[in-house]
C-alpha positions in Angstrom: -7.5 -41.9 51.2 -6.5 -38.7 52.7 -5.1 -37.4 49.5 -8.3 -37.9 47.6 -10.4 -36.1 50.2 -7.8 -33.3 50.4 -7.8 -32.9 46.6 -11.5 -32.9 46.4 -11.8 -30.2 49.1 -9.1 -28.0 47.4 -6.6 -28.6 50.1 -3.3 -30.2 49.6 -1.7 -32.7 52.0 1.8 -31.8 53.1 4.3 -34.3 54.1 3.9 -33.4 57.7 0.3 -34.5 57.4 -1.4 -31.0 57.8 -3.6 -29.8 55.1 -3.2 -26.3 53.7 -5.4 -24.2 51.4 -4.1 -23.3 48.0 -5.6 -20.9 45.6 -4.6 -21.4 42.0 -2.6 -18.6 40.5 -3.5 -17.4 37.0 -0.8 -17.9 34.4 1.4 -14.8 33.8 0.9 -13.6 30.2 3.3 -10.9 29.1 1.5 -7.8 27.7 2.9 -5.1 25.6 1.4 -1.6 25.1 2.1 -1.5 21.3 -0.1 -4.4 20.2 -1.4 -4.3 16.7 -5.0 -5.4 16.4 -5.9 -7.5 13.4 -9.3 -5.8 13.2 -9.2 -2.6 11.1 -10.7 0.3 13.0 -13.4 2.4 11.5 -11.3 5.6 11.7 -8.3 4.2 9.9 -7.5 5.9 6.6 -8.3 3.9 3.4 -5.5 2.1 1.6 -3.4 4.1 -0.9 -4.7 2.2 -3.9 -8.3 2.9 -2.9 -7.5 6.6 -2.3 -6.1 6.9 -5.8 -9.1 5.2 -7.3 -11.5 7.5 -5.4 -9.6 10.6 -6.4 -9.5 9.5 -10.0 -13.2 8.7 -10.1 -14.0 12.1 -8.5 -11.7 13.8 -11.1 -13.5 12.1 -14.0 -16.9 12.9 -12.6 -16.4 16.6 -11.8 -13.9 17.8 -14.4 -15.2 19.0 -17.8 -13.8 17.5 -21.0 -12.0 20.7 -22.0 -10.1 20.9 -18.7 -9.1 17.2 -18.9 -7.8 17.9 -22.4 -5.6 20.7 -21.0 -4.4 18.4 -18.2 -3.4 15.8 -20.8 -1.5 18.5 -22.7 0.3 19.5 -19.5 1.3 15.9 -18.9 2.7 15.7 -22.4 4.7 18.9 -21.9 6.2 17.5 -18.7 7.2 14.3 -20.5 8.8 16.3 -23.3 10.7 18.5 -20.9 12.0 15.5 -19.0 13.1 13.8 -22.2 14.9 16.9 -23.4 16.7 17.3 -20.2 17.7 13.6 -20.1 18.9 13.8 -23.7 21.0 16.8 -22.8 22.6 15.0 -19.8 23.2 11.7 -21.7 23.7 12.8 -25.3 25.6 16.0 -24.7 24.6 19.6 -25.3 26.6 20.5 -28.3 24.1 22.9 -29.8 23.4 24.4 -26.4 21.2 27.1 -28.0 18.9 24.5 -29.4 18.5 22.8 -26.0 17.8 26.1 -24.3 15.3 27.1 -27.0 13.5 23.8 -26.9 13.5 23.5 -23.1 12.4 27.1 -22.6 9.6 26.6 -25.2 8.4 23.6 -23.2 8.5 25.4 -19.9 6.9 28.5 -21.4 4.1 26.5 -23.0 3.5 24.8 -19.7 3.1 28.1 -17.9 0.8 29.5 -20.6 -1.4 26.3 -20.4 -1.6 26.5 -16.6 -2.7 30.1 -16.9 -5.3 29.1 -19.5 -6.5 26.3 -17.2 -6.8 28.7 -14.2 -8.8 31.2 -16.2 -11.3 28.6 -17.6 -12.1 26.6 -14.5 -15.5 27.5 -13.2 -14.3 27.5 -9.5 -12.1 30.6 -10.4 -14.8 32.7 -11.9 -14.6 35.2 -9.0 -10.9 35.9 -9.5 -11.2 36.3 -13.3 -14.5 38.2 -13.6 -13.6 40.3 -16.6 -12.0 37.4 -18.6 -14.2 35.3 -20.7 -13.1 31.7 -21.7 -12.8 33.0 -25.4 -10.6 35.9 -24.4 -8.4 33.5 -22.2 -8.0 31.2 -25.2 -7.1 34.2 -27.5 -4.5 35.3 -24.9 -3.1 31.7 -24.8 -2.8 31.6 -28.6 -1.1 35.0 -28.8 1.3 34.2 -26.0 2.2 30.8 -27.6 2.9 32.4 -30.9 5.1 35.1 -29.3 6.9 32.5 -27.2 7.7 30.3 -30.2 8.8 33.2 -32.4 11.4 34.1 -29.7 12.5 30.4 -29.3 13.0 30.0 -33.1 14.9 33.3 -33.1 17.1 32.1 -30.3 18.1 28.9 -32.1 19.7 31.1 -34.9 
């Protein structure tokens, strides 16, 4: 009987017959300082895929059709330059003048197109005050013709 009354009162009977008070100790749970919470915080940056979609939608919403056309042409020039370089590495560069002329035409056309894009974007109006979009396009055409004349002459 003594055991039941001791257990009910929170005291444990010892073999010697005296009762002692025990306080339950909480279980020890190991904690680490670098825990990862499963809940995303509100200040966490968005996922990479979402960022790309947001940038793409903003680009399509704010960029005029003419500038997007220039950007597509710039992408085409990058692809052509990479293909020419890969062909030169893999297939050989026997007519080296032809490779140099073609690659320099691609790089030169890329530079001229970037200059045209810079001059026709509305955000750069302060830097190019005296240059109208028509004049920028005329300079682009003249520079392209001059570039290609030199490249064709370089081939022999």
